[in-house]
N, CA and C atoms as an extended XYZ file, in Angstrom:
426
Properties=species:S:1:pos:R:3:atomname:S:1:resname:S:1:resid:I:1 pbc="F F F"
N       -20.705       69.796       56.320 N   MET     1
C       -23.124       69.740       56.433 CA  MET     1
C       -23.118       71.670       56.098 C   MET     1
N       -23.847       71.846       55.250 N   ARG     2
C       -24.120       73.286       55.087 CA  ARG     2
C       -25.320       73.837       55.795 C   ARG     2
N       -24.925       75.063       56.010 N   SER     3
C       -25.804       75.948       57.069 CA  SER     3
C       -26.534       76.707       56.381 C   SER     3
N       -27.834       76.426       56.433 N   LYS     4
C       -28.795       77.679       55.866 CA  LYS     4
C       -28.162       79.457       55.619 C   LYS     4
N       -27.555       79.473       56.928 N   LYS     5
C       -26.852       80.757       56.518 CA  LYS     5
C       -25.831       80.928       55.673 C   LYS     5
N       -24.777       80.373       56.235 N   SER     6
C       -24.052       81.037       54.797 CA  SER     6
C       -24.082       80.695       53.335 C   SER     6
N       -25.315       79.821       52.786 N   ALA     7
C       -25.859       79.265       51.599 CA  ALA     7
C       -26.630       81.091       51.449 C   ALA     7
N       -27.359       81.353       52.425 N   ALA     8
C       -27.912       82.539       52.328 CA  ALA     8
C       -27.325       83.875       51.961 C   ALA     8
N       -25.692       83.641       52.570 N   VAL     9
C       -25.086       84.585       52.575 CA  VAL     9
C       -24.293       84.777       51.227 C   VAL     9
N       -24.164       83.119       50.876 N   LEU    10
C       -22.827       83.218       49.366 CA  LEU    10
C       -24.232       83.439       48.243 C   LEU    10
N       -25.659       83.088       48.347 N   ALA    11
C       -26.243       83.709       47.363 CA  ALA    11
C       -26.976       84.903       47.384 C   ALA    11
N       -26.915       86.136       48.566 N   GLY    12
C       -26.939       87.059       48.163 CA  GLY    12
C       -25.658       87.892       47.642 C   GLY    12
N       -24.206       86.869       48.177 N   ALA    13
C       -23.329       88.353       47.353 CA  ALA    13
C       -23.386       87.037       45.830 C   ALA    13
N       -23.564       86.315       45.382 N   LEU    14
C       -24.116       85.829       44.167 CA  LEU    14
C       -24.935       86.790       43.458 C   LEU    14
N       -26.264       86.970       43.781 N   ALA    15
C       -26.899       88.172       43.272 CA  ALA    15
C       -26.396       88.978       42.923 C   ALA    15
N       -25.569       89.685       43.881 N   ALA    16
C       -24.989       90.963       43.860 CA  ALA    16
C       -23.535       91.108       43.245 C   ALA    16
N       -23.170       90.060       42.346 N   GLY    17
C       -22.412       89.689       42.185 CA  GLY    17
C       -21.157       89.788       42.081 C   GLY    17
N       -20.662       89.753       43.557 N   SER    18
C       -19.854       90.094       44.302 CA  SER    18
C       -18.282       88.732       44.145 C   SER    18
N       -19.202       87.822       43.520 N   ILE    19
C       -18.153       86.492       44.073 CA  ILE    19
C       -18.770       86.137       42.599 C   ILE    19
N       -17.130       85.820       41.827 N   LEU    20
C       -17.005       84.854       40.718 CA  LEU    20
C       -17.164       83.469       41.350 C   LEU    20
N       -17.381       82.386       40.264 N   VAL    21
C       -17.480       81.393       40.544 CA  VAL    21
C       -16.204       81.017       39.568 C   VAL    21
N       -15.071       81.528       39.462 N   SER    22
C       -14.260       80.674       38.680 CA  SER    22
C       -12.961       81.128       39.739 C   SER    22
N       -12.408       79.623       39.131 N   ALA    23
C       -11.296       78.817       39.950 CA  ALA    23
C       -11.634       78.985       41.792 C   ALA    23
N       -12.353       78.370       42.144 N   PRO    24
C       -11.978       78.357       43.828 CA  PRO    24
C       -11.261       77.577       43.926 C   PRO    24
N       -10.899       77.608       45.289 N   ALA    25
C        -9.565       76.921       46.279 CA  ALA    25
C        -9.988       75.264       45.472 C   ALA    25
N        -8.952       74.646       45.614 N   ALA    26
C        -9.149       73.077       45.630 CA  ALA    26
C        -9.858       71.916       46.575 C   ALA    26
N        -9.898       72.754       47.472 N   SER    27
C       -10.746       71.967       48.995 CA  SER    27
C       -12.358       72.773       48.795 C   SER    27
N       -12.570       73.511       48.230 N   ALA    28
C       -13.888       73.785       47.911 CA  ALA    28
C       -14.308       73.027       46.784 C   ALA    28
N       -13.323       72.845       45.495 N   ASN    29
C       -13.548       71.737       44.685 CA  ASN    29
C       -13.825       70.329       44.553 C   ASN    29
N       -13.285       70.456       46.120 N   SER    30
C       -13.209       68.957       45.864 CA  SER    30
C       -14.751       68.415       46.973 C   SER    30
N       -15.796       68.923       46.724 N   TYR    31
C       -16.799       68.733       47.334 CA  TYR    31
C       -17.771       68.429       46.393 C   TYR    31
N       -18.496       67.406       46.010 N   CYS    32
C       -19.560       66.732       45.083 CA  CYS    32
C       -20.276       65.952       45.792 C   CYS    32
N       -21.725       66.285       45.905 N   SER    33
C       -22.812       65.523       46.432 CA  SER    33
C       -23.102       64.676       45.330 C   SER    33
N       -23.671       63.332       45.740 N   SER    34
C       -24.274       62.459       44.457 CA  SER    34
C       -25.421       63.280       43.570 C   SER    34
N       -25.777       64.469       44.311 N   SER    35
C       -26.492       64.758       43.183 CA  SER    35
C       -26.321       65.984       42.360 C   SER    35
N       -25.072       65.885       42.471 N   GLY    36
C       -24.505       67.353       42.232 CA  GLY    36
C       -24.773       68.316       42.542 C   GLY    36
N       -24.659       68.472       43.696 N   TYR    37
C       -24.597       70.044       44.513 CA  TYR    37
C       -23.096       70.098       44.961 C   TYR    37
N       -22.379       71.305       44.811 N   THR    38
C       -21.167       71.160       45.966 CA  THR    38
C       -21.820       71.939       47.328 C   THR    38
N       -20.869       72.343       47.756 N   GLU    39
C       -21.112       72.444       49.142 CA  GLU    39
C       -22.076       73.504       49.530 C   GLU    39
N       -22.161       74.805       48.644 N   SER    40
C       -22.885       75.645       48.622 CA  SER    40
C       -24.545       75.360       48.224 C   SER    40
N       -24.723       74.311       47.970 N   GLY    41
C       -26.127       74.198       47.249 CA  GLY    41
C       -26.959       74.549       46.904 C   GLY    41
N       -25.990       75.577       45.744 N   LEU    42
C       -27.061       76.763       44.940 CA  LEU    42
C       -26.906       76.060       43.962 C   LEU    42
N       -28.610       76.205       43.122 N   PRO    43
C       -28.506       75.578       42.053 CA  PRO    43
C       -28.269       76.143       40.792 C   PRO    43
N       -27.142       77.127       41.333 N   ASN    44
C       -26.446       77.901       39.582 CA  ASN    44
C       -25.104       77.581       39.934 C   ASN    44
N       -24.838       76.684       40.852 N   LEU    45
C       -23.311       76.428       40.441 CA  LEU    45
C       -23.305       74.539       41.063 C   LEU    45
N       -23.204       73.703       40.242 N   ARG    46
C       -23.542       71.979       39.550 CA  ARG    46
C       -22.510       71.925       40.059 C   ARG    46
N       -22.074       70.261       39.917 N   CYS    47
C       -20.818       69.548       39.596 CA  CYS    47
C       -21.251       68.025       39.250 C   CYS    47
N       -19.992       67.582       39.251 N   THR    48
C       -20.250       66.379       38.652 CA  THR    48
C       -18.649       65.398       39.750 C   THR    48
N       -18.625       64.369       40.507 N   LYS    49
C       -17.531       64.421       41.061 CA  LYS    49
C       -16.777       62.457       39.635 C   LYS    49
N       -15.587       62.789       39.649 N   LEU    50
C       -14.990       62.146       38.379 CA  LEU    50
C       -13.968       61.437       39.183 C   LEU    50
N       -13.596       60.200       38.709 N   THR    51
C       -12.854       59.218       39.122 CA  THR    51
C       -11.373       60.102       39.700 C   THR    51
N       -11.003       61.228       38.618 N   ASN    52
C        -9.590       61.966       39.313 CA  ASN    52
C       -10.050       63.692       39.361 C   ASN    52
N       -11.085       63.435       40.148 N   GLY    53
C       -11.586       65.029       40.232 CA  GLY    53
C       -12.931       65.667       40.207 C   GLY    53
N       -13.239       66.329       40.109 N   VAL    54
C       -14.899       67.073       40.288 CA  VAL    54
C       -14.661       68.171       38.958 C   VAL    54
N       -15.591       67.999       38.258 N   LEU    55
C       -15.873       69.196       37.107 CA  LEU    55
C       -17.316       69.586       37.655 C   LEU    55
N       -17.001       71.237       37.907 N   SER    56
C       -17.987       72.217       38.042 CA  SER    56
C       -18.309       72.712       37.321 C   SER    56
N       -19.550       73.699       37.201 N   HIS    57
C       -20.106       74.703       36.321 CA  HIS    57
C       -21.126       75.831       37.022 C   HIS    57
N       -20.888       76.696       37.133 N   GLY    58
C       -21.632       77.337       37.725 CA  GLY    58
C       -21.725       78.983       36.713 C   GLY    58
N       -22.896       79.904       37.154 N   LYS    59
C       -23.096       81.199       36.501 CA  LYS    59
C       -23.469       82.063       37.357 C   LYS    59
N       -23.186       83.225       37.260 N   ARG    60
C       -23.891       84.403       38.081 CA  ARG    60
C       -24.276       85.347       36.670 C   ARG    60
N       -25.302       86.422       37.342 N   ASP    61
C       -25.536       87.749       36.870 CA  ASP    61
C       -24.425       88.601       36.525 C   ASP    61
N       -24.627       89.462       35.774 N   LEU    62
C       -23.995       90.530       35.429 CA  LEU    62
C       -24.326       92.155       35.477 C   LEU    62
N       -24.862       92.018       36.431 N   TYR    63
C       -25.805       93.812       36.996 CA  TYR    63
C       -24.732       94.165       37.273 C   TYR    63
N       -24.965       95.506       36.942 N   PRO    64
C       -25.747       96.123       36.812 CA  PRO    64
C       -26.062       96.204       34.483 C   PRO    64
N       -25.255       95.511       34.456 N   THR    65
C       -25.398       95.341       32.558 CA  THR    65
C       -25.831       94.171       32.329 C   THR    65
N       -26.160       94.161       31.639 N   VAL    66
C       -27.158       92.621       31.074 CA  VAL    66
C       -26.035       92.003       30.185 C   VAL    66
N       -26.269       90.445       30.952 N   GLY    67
C       -25.469       89.550       30.548 CA  GLY    67
C       -25.286       88.718       31.986 C   GLY    67
N       -24.648       87.535       31.550 N   THR    68
C       -24.516       86.243       32.180 CA  THR    68
C       -23.069       85.722       32.400 C   THR    68
N       -22.212       85.825       33.387 N   ARG    69
C       -20.829       85.124       32.994 CA  ARG    69
C       -20.587       83.456       33.680 C   ARG    69
N       -20.561       82.863       32.687 N   VAL    70
C       -20.453       81.444       32.923 CA  VAL    70
C       -19.181       80.840       33.041 C   VAL    70
N       -18.755       79.592       33.996 N   THR    71
C       -17.701       79.149       34.053 CA  THR    71
C       -17.817       77.505       34.678 C   THR    71
N       -16.759       76.846       33.871 N   THR    72
C       -16.130       75.575       34.076 CA  THR    72
C       -14.980       75.544       34.583 C   THR    72
N       -15.177       74.816       36.020 N   THR    73
C       -14.113       74.374       36.580 CA  THR    73
C       -13.570       72.626       36.725 C   THR    73
N       -12.449       72.509       36.354 N   TYR    74
C       -11.515       71.136       36.899 CA  TYR    74
C       -10.864       71.732       38.118 C   TYR    74
N       -11.000       70.090       38.940 N   TYR    75
C       -10.113       70.035       39.879 CA  TYR    75
C        -9.684       68.855       39.889 C   TYR    75
N        -8.103       68.243       39.423 N   LYS    76
C        -8.059       67.474       39.412 CA  LYS    76
C        -7.188       66.474       40.488 C   LYS    76
N        -8.181       65.834       40.984 N   SER    77
C        -6.988       65.190       42.558 CA  SER    77
C        -6.213       64.196       42.284 C   SER    77
N        -6.039       63.827       41.423 N   GLY    78
C        -4.957       62.323       40.785 CA  GLY    78
C        -4.840       61.615       39.707 C   GLY    78
N        -3.914       60.915       39.390 N   GLY    79
C        -4.007       60.394       38.008 CA  GLY    79
C        -2.818       60.966       37.361 C   GLY    79
N        -2.291       60.768       36.153 N   ALA    80
C        -1.091       61.485       35.606 CA  ALA    80
C        -2.203       62.190       34.657 C   ALA    80
N        -0.677       63.401       34.144 N   ALA    81
C        -1.265       64.784       33.788 CA  ALA    81
C        -2.310       64.378       32.207 C   ALA    81
N        -3.757       65.435       32.176 N   VAL    82
C        -4.217       64.540       30.775 CA  VAL    82
C        -4.477       65.842       30.042 C   VAL    82
N        -5.049       65.842       28.416 N   THR    83
C        -4.812       67.056       27.966 CA  THR    83
C        -6.512       67.139       27.825 C   THR    83
N        -7.015       68.285       28.195 N   ILE    84
C        -8.270       68.810       28.184 CA  ILE    84
C        -8.731       70.099       27.977 C   ILE    84
N       -10.566       69.839       27.616 N   ARG    85
C       -11.012       70.742       27.094 CA  ARG    85
C       -12.530       71.368       28.003 C   ARG    85
N       -12.693       72.715       28.443 N   LEU    86
C       -13.897       72.857       29.170 CA  LEU    86
C       -14.277       73.330       28.571 C   LEU    86
N       -15.339       73.179       28.573 N   GLY    87
C       -17.177       73.838       27.968 CA  GLY    87
C       -17.986       74.108       28.473 C   GLY    87
N       -18.880       74.602       28.048 N   TRP    88
C       -20.382       74.804       28.518 CA  TRP    88
C       -21.561       74.869       26.930 C   TRP    88
N       -22.911       74.553       27.821 N   ALA    89
C       -23.553       74.700       26.717 CA  ALA    89
C       -25.144       75.494       27.812 C   ALA    89
N       -25.783       76.040       26.838 N   LEU    90
C       -27.173       76.586       26.882 CA  LEU    90
C       -28.362       75.916       26.809 C   LEU    90
N       -29.204       75.286       27.345 N   GLY    91
C       -30.407       74.493       27.214 CA  GLY    91
C       -29.538       73.139       26.488 C   GLY    91
N       -30.540       72.732       25.263 N   GLY    92
C       -29.629       71.576       24.935 CA  GLY    92
C       -28.947       71.948       24.076 C   GLY    92
N       -28.395       73.228       23.297 N   GLY    93
C       -27.552       73.834       22.555 CA  GLY    93
C       -26.224       73.226       22.291 C   GLY    93
N       -25.327       73.723       21.055 N   ASN    94
C       -23.966       73.585       20.544 CA  ASN    94
C       -23.217       73.657       21.914 C   ASN    94
N       -22.071       72.927       22.152 N   VAL    95
C       -21.066       73.310       23.268 CA  VAL    95
C       -19.701       74.244       22.584 C   VAL    95
N       -19.938       75.223       23.564 N   SER    96
C       -18.540       76.100       23.457 CA  SER    96
C       -17.548       75.673       24.254 C   SER    96
N       -16.318       75.149       23.394 N   TYR    97
C       -14.966       74.489       24.192 CA  TYR    97
C       -14.430       75.792       23.794 C   TYR    97
N       -13.179       75.337       25.400 N   SER    98
C       -12.237       76.484       25.612 CA  SER    98
C       -11.196       75.231       24.424 C   SER    98
N        -9.374       75.992       24.084 N   THR    99
C        -8.589       75.538       23.699 CA  THR    99
C        -8.117       74.461       24.538 C   THR    99
N        -7.377       73.736       24.125 N   ALA   100
C        -7.406       72.321       24.890 CA  ALA   100
C        -5.891       72.716       25.510 C   ALA   100
N        -5.756       72.041       26.356 N   PHE   101
C        -4.554       72.208       27.742 CA  PHE   101
C        -4.519       71.402       28.482 C   PHE   101
N        -3.460       71.092       29.302 N   SER   102
C        -2.814       69.642       29.659 CA  SER   102
C        -2.872       70.422       31.817 C   SER   102
N        -3.998       69.495       32.481 N   VAL   103
C        -4.143       69.651       34.025 CA  VAL   103
C        -3.304       68.555       34.458 C   VAL   103
N        -2.603       68.874       35.595 N   SER   104
C        -1.748       67.716       36.331 CA  SER   104
C        -2.545       67.463       37.456 C   SER   104
N        -2.307       66.633       38.253 N   SER   105
C        -2.531       66.345       40.059 CA  SER   105
C        -2.868       67.728       40.444 C   SER   105
N        -3.605       67.803       41.645 N   GLY   106
C        -3.418       68.877       42.439 CA  GLY   106
C        -4.195       70.291       41.992 C   GLY   106
N        -4.109       70.314       40.139 N   GLN   107
C        -4.323       71.750       40.038 CA  GLN   107
C        -5.617       71.719       39.435 C   GLN   107
N        -6.278       73.178       39.851 N   THR   108
C        -7.618       73.955       39.101 CA  THR   108
C        -7.465       74.581       38.239 C   THR   108
N        -8.387       73.773       37.019 N   HIS   109
C        -8.317       75.278       35.847 CA  HIS   109
C        -9.676       75.840       35.567 C   HIS   109
N        -9.723       76.878       35.146 N   SER   110
C       -11.411       76.954       35.119 CA  SER   110
C       -11.185       77.990       33.805 C   SER   110
N       -12.356       78.121       33.193 N   ARG   111
C       -12.667       78.876       31.930 CA  ARG   111
C       -14.059       79.672       32.104 C   ARG   111
N       -13.746       80.609       31.328 N   SER   112
C       -15.562       81.233       31.672 CA  SER   112
C       -15.821       82.118       29.965 C   SER   112
N       -16.881       82.370       29.700 N   TRP   113
C       -17.460       82.724       28.859 CA  TRP   113
C       -18.524       83.768       29.457 C   TRP   113
N       -18.729       84.522       28.515 N   THR   114
C       -19.737       86.148       28.983 CA  THR   114
C       -21.125       86.341       27.645 C   THR   114
N       -22.323       86.033       28.120 N   THR   115
C       -23.180       86.189       27.507 CA  THR   115
C       -23.567       87.166       27.050 C   THR   115
N       -24.433       87.833       26.203 N   SER   116
C       -25.197       89.077       25.812 CA  SER   116
C       -26.309       89.014       26.474 C   SER   116
N       -27.032       88.673       26.934 N   ALA   117
C       -28.046       88.541       27.253 CA  ALA   117
C       -28.452       87.791       28.757 C   ALA   117
N       -29.188       87.818       29.338 N   ASN   118
C       -29.063       87.333       30.887 CA  ASN   118
C       -30.015       86.018       30.604 C   ASN   118
N       -29.189       85.065       30.757 N   ASN   119
C       -29.459       83.674       30.649 CA  ASN   119
C       -29.206       82.822       31.940 C   ASN   119
N       -29.296       83.394       33.508 N   LEU   120
C       -29.184       83.410       34.972 CA  LEU   120
C       -30.027       82.018       34.960 C   LEU   120
N       -31.339       81.863       34.418 N   CYS   121
C       -32.327       80.978       34.970 CA  CYS   121
C       -32.321       79.861       33.711 C   CYS   121
N       -31.631       80.304       32.568 N   LEU   122
C       -31.867       78.815       31.726 CA  LEU   122
C       -30.900       78.207       31.798 C   LEU   122
N       -31.350       76.504       32.122 N   ASN   123
C       -30.143       75.475       32.216 CA  ASN   123
C       -28.895       76.301       31.199 C   ASN   123
N       -27.916       75.473       31.953 N   SER   124
C       -26.592       75.437       31.176 CA  SER   124
C       -25.860       74.540       31.950 C   SER   124
N       -24.933       73.714       31.137 N   THR   125
C       -24.357       72.785       31.668 CA  THR   125
C       -22.934       72.646       31.328 C   THR   125
N       -21.874       72.423       32.096 N   GLY   126
C       -20.611       72.085       31.875 CA  GLY   126
C       -20.302       71.329       31.287 C   GLY   126
N       -18.905       71.354       30.498 N   PHE   127
C       -18.442       69.411       30.314 CA  PHE   127
C       -17.390       69.968       30.300 C   PHE   127
N       -16.354       68.419       29.981 N   LEU   128
C       -15.215       68.152       30.173 CA  LEU   128
C       -14.503       67.784       29.011 C   LEU   128
N       -13.278       67.717       27.866 N   SER   129
C       -13.499       66.584       27.132 CA  SER   129
C       -12.032       66.189       26.574 C   SER   129
N       -11.881       64.954       26.834 N   THR   130
C       -10.919       64.118       26.472 CA  THR   130
C       -10.363       63.757       25.197 C   THR   130
N        -9.547       63.153       24.832 N   SER   131
C        -9.411       62.521       23.836 CA  SER   131
C       -10.122       61.730       23.320 C   SER   131
N       -10.443       60.631       24.595 N   THR   132
C       -11.389       59.937       24.874 CA  THR   132
C       -12.942       60.074       25.311 C   THR   132
N       -13.299       60.547       26.005 N   ASN   133
C       -14.298       61.049       26.890 CA  ASN   133
C       -14.674       62.238       27.126 C   ASN   133
N       -16.068       62.545       26.812 N   THR   134
C       -16.948       63.745       27.273 CA  THR   134
C       -17.657       63.523       28.643 C   THR   134
N       -17.250       64.622       29.784 N   TYR   135
C       -17.998       64.446       31.126 CA  TYR   135
C       -19.046       66.077       30.913 C   TYR   135
N       -19.589       65.786       32.226 N   GLN   136
C       -20.949       67.751       31.894 CA  GLN   136
C       -21.460       66.933       33.312 C   GLN   136
N       -21.196       68.050       33.587 N   THR   137
C       -22.324       68.300       35.277 CA  THR   137
C       -24.251       68.386       34.588 C   THR   137
N       -24.003       67.997       35.568 N   PRO   138
C       -26.000       68.367       35.801 CA  PRO   138
C       -26.335       70.092       35.468 C   PRO   138
N       -27.651       69.830       34.977 N   ALA   139
C       -27.928       72.049       34.485 CA  ALA   139
C       -27.738       72.299       35.762 C   ALA   139
N       -27.248       73.773       35.587 N   ALA   140
C       -26.874       74.411       36.464 CA  ALA   140
C       -28.492       75.416       36.048 C   ALA   140
N       -29.178       76.234       37.134 N   HIS   141
C       -30.458       76.905       36.580 CA  HIS   141
C       -30.627       78.006       38.260 C   HIS   141
N       -31.728       78.806       38.156 N   CYS   142
C       -32.176       79.993       39.028 CA  CYS   142
C       -32.920       79.453       40.042 C   CYS   142
């Protein structure tokens, strides 16, 4: 169960830019509610529970510089190794994908991108693409 105090502390740390939303521990990646929220409950970190893992997507302001750091993470909890690409899209725009790489059960992989504008409050979505399917998170926002 989420506590309001821990969510407030995490929200403050994210706002201050002291927490990067990339490559969290496997246990942190394993929780994803049916409404697409991670354990923190913050709207700028969203997730999708998959059969063999959790896909999450988050972003943070790069204060005091201008820009936003977006990160898409996949924690693979089971099944055979698979080749994937991680990506993200702002609004309904084109998806920017990483190069392909292999991920095995028990591994967490993240890819991050930096925008030159402050896009923290604009909707962004994380993507995971395999040779046969594409999955996405709900939109992250502020």
